C-alpha positions in Angstrom: 17.8 7.5 -3.0 16.0 4.4 -2.3 12.3 4.4 -2.9 9.7 3.7 -0.3 7.7 0.8 -1.6 5.4 0.0 1.4 2.5 1.0 -0.1 2.9 -1.1 -3.2 3.9 -4.0 -1.1 0.9 -3.6 1.4 -1.7 -3.4 -1.3 0.0 -6.6 -3.0 -0.6 -8.2 0.5 -4.2 -7.2 0.8 -5.0 -8.1 -2.7 -3.5 -11.5 -1.8 -5.4 -11.9 1.6 -8.8 -11.4 -0.3 -8.0 -14.4 -2.4 -7.4 -16.5 0.6 -10.3 -18.4 2.9 -9.5 -17.7 6.5 -6.4 -16.4 8.2 -3.1 -15.7 6.5 0.0 -16.2 8.5 2.9 -13.8 8.6 5.0 -16.4 7.1 2.6 -17.0 3.9 2.4 -13.4 3.5 6.3 -12.9 3.8 6.7 -15.4 1.1 4.2 -13.6 -1.3 6.0 -10.4 -0.7 9.5 -12.1 -1.0 10.3 -10.6 2.6 10.6 -11.3 6.2 7.5 -12.3 8.4 8.7 -9.4 10.8 8.4 -6.9 8.0 5.0 -8.1 7.5 3.9 -7.8 11.0 5.3 -4.3 11.1 3.4 -3.3 8.2 0.1 -4.9 9.0 0.4 -3.3 12.5 -0.9 0.5 11.2 -3.6 -1.5 9.1 -4.7 -3.1 12.2 -4.8 -0.1 14.1 -7.4 1.6 11.6 -9.2 -1.4 11.3 -8.5 -2.7 7.9 -7.0 -6.0 8.9 -7.7 -8.1 12.1 -5.2 -10.7 13.6 -5.4 -13.8 15.8 -2.6 -15.2 17.7 -1.8 -19.2 18.0 -2.5 -22.1 16.0 -4.9 -21.4 13.3 -4.3 -17.7 13.5 -2.9 -15.1 11.3 -4.4 -11.9 9.3 -7.7 -11.5 7.7 -9.3 -8.5 6.1 -11.5 -6.5 8.4 -13.2 -4.5 5.7 -14.9 -4.6 2.1 -12.5 -4.2 -0.8 -15.0 -1.6 -2.2 -14.7 0.5 0.7 -11.2 1.0 1.3 -9.0 3.6 -0.8 -5.4 3.5 -1.8 -5.4 6.8 0.3 -6.8 4.8 3.5 -3.9 2.5 3.0 -1.6 5.2 2.7 -2.4 7.0 6.0 -2.4 3.4 7.7 1.3 3.4 6.8 1.8 6.7 8.5 1.6 9.0 5.4 5.0 8.5 4.2 6.6 11.1 2.2 5.6 10.9 -1.4 8.2 13.1 -3.3 11.7 12.2 -3.0 12.8 15.5 -4.0 13.1 18.5 -1.7 14.9 21.9 -1.2 18.4 22.2 -1.1 18.3 24.3 2.0 15.2 24.7 4.1 15.9 28.4 5.5 18.1 29.7 2.6 19.5 33.3 2.8 20.2 33.6 -0.9 17.2 35.3 -2.6 17.7 33.2 -5.5 17.3 30.0 -3.8 14.4 31.6 -1.9 12.6 32.0 -5.2 13.5 28.5 -6.5 12.3 27.1 -3.1 8.9 29.1 -3.4 8.4 27.7 -6.8 9.3 24.2 -5.9 7.3 24.1 -2.8 4.0 25.2 -4.7 4.7 22.7 -7.2 5.2 19.7 -4.8 2.1 20.5 -2.5 0.0 20.7 -5.9 1.4 17.4 -7.0 0.8 15.7 -3.6 -2.7 16.8 -3.4 -3.5 15.7 -6.9 -1.8 12.3 -6.0 -3.6 12.0 -2.9 -6.9 13.0 -4.4 -6.3 10.1 -7.0 -5.6 7.7 -4.4 -8.7 8.6 -2.7 -10.6 7.7 -5.9 -9.1 4.2 -6.1 -10.3 1.1 -4.2 -9.0 -2.0 -3.4 -11.8 -3.5 -5.0 -10.8 -1.8 -8.4 -7.4 -3.4 -7.8 -9.3 -6.6 -7.3 -11.4 -6.5 -10.5 -8.0 -5.5 -12.3 -6.4 -8.6 -10.9 -9.1 -11.0 -11.8 -9.4 -9.6 -15.5 -5.4 -10.4 -15.7 -5.8 -13.7 -14.3 -9.0 -14.3 -16.9 -6.9 -13.1 -19.9 -4.2 -15.9 -18.8 -6.9 -18.4 -18.6 -6.2 -19.1 -14.9 -9.6 -18.7 -13.3 -9.9 -21.9 -11.9 -6.6 -22.5 -10.4 -6.6 -23.2 -6.7 -3.5 -21.5 -6.1 -4.3 -18.2 -7.9 -2.6 -15.9 -5.0 0.6 -17.1 -6.2 0.2 -16.3 -9.8 3.1 -13.9 -11.0 
């Protein structure tokens, strides 16, 4: 089963955007993500709807952050993406007639709900500001603090 990497990708883009001055085009962000500009525009739409980013069309236009990094949590971004399923596992059958499978579903269902609740709680504790601080610490360790193209650092 293929994993949904949209949350990771959008967090990546938002942190890069924080390093740029002014608007950043979908083309530039697509280069950062290693994807197509159409994918970027689709991902950013939900973020725009929740007021996390803003966009301007035309020459000199592009995407800008519309929020303070310390005020936006991973959970906010997760919700902006439409709250995609967190766990790849599920029940073999949603409405089993077998009593054994009903017992298995009950146990797994409780564990899945608990795991999702804990993960979303943790997402609510981590802000984009935390991620940005971590990024800057990592850059400083590499001695890259003064480079002009720091958003391109791999």
